[in-house]
Structures are given as structure tokens and as C-alpha cells.
C-alpha positions in Angstrom: 0.5 3.4 -33.9 0.9 4.9 -30.4 4.0 4.2 -28.3 3.8 1.2 -26.0 3.5 1.5 -22.2 7.2 0.7 -22.0 8.0 3.8 -24.1 5.6 6.1 -22.3 6.1 4.8 -18.7 3.1 3.5 -16.8 -0.3 5.2 -16.6 -1.6 5.8 -13.1 -4.2 3.0 -13.5 -1.4 0.5 -14.3 0.5 1.1 -11.1 -0.9 -1.0 -8.3 1.2 -1.6 -5.3 2.5 -5.1 -4.9 2.9 -6.3 -1.4 3.6 -9.5 0.6 3.4 -10.3 4.3 6.3 -12.1 5.9 6.8 -13.4 9.4 10.2 -12.1 10.4 13.0 -9.6 9.6 15.1 -12.3 8.0 12.4 -13.0 5.4 11.9 -9.3 4.9 15.7 -8.9 4.3 15.6 -11.6 1.7 12.7 -10.0 -0.1 14.3 -6.6 -0.1 17.5 -8.1 -1.4 15.6 -9.9 -4.2 13.8 -6.6 -5.1 17.1 -4.8 -5.3 18.6 -7.6 -7.4 15.6 -7.2 -9.7 16.7 -3.6 -10.3 14.1 -1.8 -8.1 15.4 1.3 -6.3 15.2 1.6 -2.6 12.8 4.6 -3.0 10.1 2.2 -4.4 10.5 -0.4 -1.6 8.4 0.0 1.5 8.5 -1.9 4.8 5.4 -1.6 7.1 5.8 -2.8 10.7 4.3 -1.9 14.0 7.7 -2.3 15.6 10.2 0.5 15.7 13.1 -1.9 15.9 12.0 -3.6 12.6 11.6 -0.2 10.9 15.1 0.9 12.1 16.5 -2.3 10.6 15.6 -1.0 7.1 17.1 2.6 7.0 17.6 2.6 3.2 14.0 1.9 2.2 10.7 3.5 3.1 10.0 2.1 6.6 6.6 3.1 8.0 4.3 2.1 10.9 1.0 0.5 10.2 -2.0 2.7 9.6 -3.8 3.9 12.7 -0.8 4.1 15.0 -1.2 7.8 15.4 -4.9 7.5 16.2 -4.6 7.3 20.0 -2.4 10.4 20.2 -4.8 12.3 17.9 -7.8 11.3 20.0 -6.1 12.5 23.2 -5.0 15.7 21.6 -8.4 16.4 20.2 -10.1 15.6 23.5 -7.7 17.9 25.4 -8.3 20.7 22.9 -12.1 20.1 23.2 -11.9 20.4 27.0 -9.9 23.6 26.9 -12.2 25.2 24.3 -15.2 24.0 26.3 -13.9 25.4 29.6 -13.0 28.6 27.9 -16.5 28.9 26.3 -18.2 28.0 29.6 -16.2 30.6 31.5 -16.9 33.2 28.8 -20.6 32.4 29.1 -20.4 32.7 32.8 -22.2 29.5 33.5 -19.6 28.1 35.8 -20.0 31.1 38.2 -23.7 30.9 38.2 -25.6 29.8 41.3 -28.3 28.1 39.1 -27.9 24.3 39.1 -29.2 23.9 35.5 -26.6 26.4 34.2 -23.9 24.6 36.2 -24.9 21.3 34.6 -24.8 22.9 31.2 -21.4 24.4 32.0 -20.1 21.0 33.0 -21.5 19.4 29.8 -19.9 21.9 27.4 -16.3 20.7 28.0 -17.3 17.1 28.1 -19.2 17.3 24.9 -16.4 19.2 23.1 -13.9 16.6 24.5 -15.9 13.8 22.8 -16.2 15.9 19.5 -12.5 16.8 19.6 -11.5 13.2 20.2 -13.6 12.0 17.3 -12.3 14.7 15.0 -8.7 13.9 16.0 -9.3 10.2 15.1 -10.9 11.0 11.8 -8.1 13.4 10.8 -5.5 10.5 11.0 -7.5 8.4 8.5 -7.4 8.8 4.8 -3.9 10.1 4.7 -2.3 6.6 5.0 -0.7 4.6 2.3 -2.8 1.7 1.0 0.0 -0.7 2.1 -0.2 0.7 5.7 -4.0 0.2 5.7 -3.5 -3.3 4.4 -1.0 -4.1 7.1 -3.3 -2.7 9.8 -6.2 -4.9 8.6 -4.5 -8.1 7.5 -1.2 -8.6 9.3 -0.9 -10.9 12.3 1.0 -9.4 15.3 4.7 -9.3 14.4 4.2 -9.7 10.6 6.1 -7.4 8.3 4.7 -6.1 5.0 7.2 -5.6 2.1 5.7 -3.5 -0.7 6.7 -2.1 -4.0 5.0 1.2 -4.6 5.5 2.4 -8.1 4.9 5.8 -9.6 3.3 6.6 -13.0 6.6 7.5 -14.6 8.5 4.3 -13.5 9.5 1.8 -16.2 6.7 -0.5 -17.1 8.7 -3.7 -16.5 9.4 -2.8 -12.8 6.0 -4.3 -11.9 6.9 -7.6 -13.5 10.3 -7.6 -11.9 8.7 -7.1 -8.5 6.3 -9.9 -9.0 9.1 -12.2 -10.1 11.2 -11.3 -7.0 8.2 -12.2 -4.8 7.7 -15.5 -6.7 11.4 -16.3 -6.5 11.2 -16.4 -2.7 7.7 -18.0 -2.6 6.1 -14.9 -1.2 2.4 -14.5 -2.1 2.0 -11.0 -3.4 -1.2 -9.1 -3.6 -2.1 -6.1 -5.7 -3.2 -3.1 -3.8 -5.0 -0.1 -5.3 -3.2 3.2 -5.4 -3.9 5.2 -2.2 
């Protein structure tokens, strides 16, 4: 007979994230306290909020912004890089000093085109590296809502998942299972 999941720890496929959306910091505080009482360590509790003030309220747990909050900055950085590379390429090709109107038009289109490509690449580079809980908050939360999540690792005790679910139930929070990111 093989050892039970409790003896071995959880397998990766048995470790979904449990999360619940709450409407305010007070409710999030209560949920975090319930998870702590249930024996879950702060390192497994995550708060997702779009507000820096809310994230700063939870210094002892993992407090993160919603997915996509870096996208605008990455688009701008990518576009600026594209413009600079485009201007450099156009200058090297000599099309900006040309008296030919067609070459001037092409020279002007090179930085514009690379700005669009750079912006797109910047946006795409920010996606995929986000936690599933941050993606869930980005897609499901109403403005001002806070996501409280328990994100377990494969070697965590098997009963932590049940403890987390009981803590959510204790406060009437509807928890959802999220796949591993």
C-alpha cells in the first residue's frame, strides 16, 4: 500500500488556488485572520488589489496588484524603444537625408511601424507571467474588490486546502478553485 497524500504532501495537480472576492479591507482582514487561525502561514496567503493603500495594509502576506497593471508602462517603453530603433535605422539607411519624397515617407514610416511593434511586444511580455489569482482578479473583480487567495505548493500539508476552505466557509465567503498558474 502506498503512503497517503497526507504522508507524501500534495501532488502538483492536487494544489489548486482557493480564492474569494471581498468588498472591503475589513472583510479581507477577517478572512486573513481566519486563514491564520486555521494554521495557514502568511507565505501562502495572497491579497490582490488594484489599490496600493490596500496592498500596504497587508505587509505580512503576499500583496500584489491585479494582472495587467504593468501593461501600459510596458507598451510605452516598447513604443519608445521602437521609435528610437526606427530612427536609428532610418538614419543609418540615409532615407531621412534623401531628397526623394518616397524615401522620406519610408523613413518616417520605419519609426512609426517599429513603435507599434514595440508597443505590442511590450504588452505581450507582461502577460503570462502573472499569478492565476491576479488574472482572476483582473477579469472578475468589480472596482474596489479585494481578492484573498490561498496559494499552496506541492510539498504543503494536504489538509491545508481543507483548512482554507473551512476558513472561507466560516465567514460566508464563496471560494473558487483556480488552476495552478
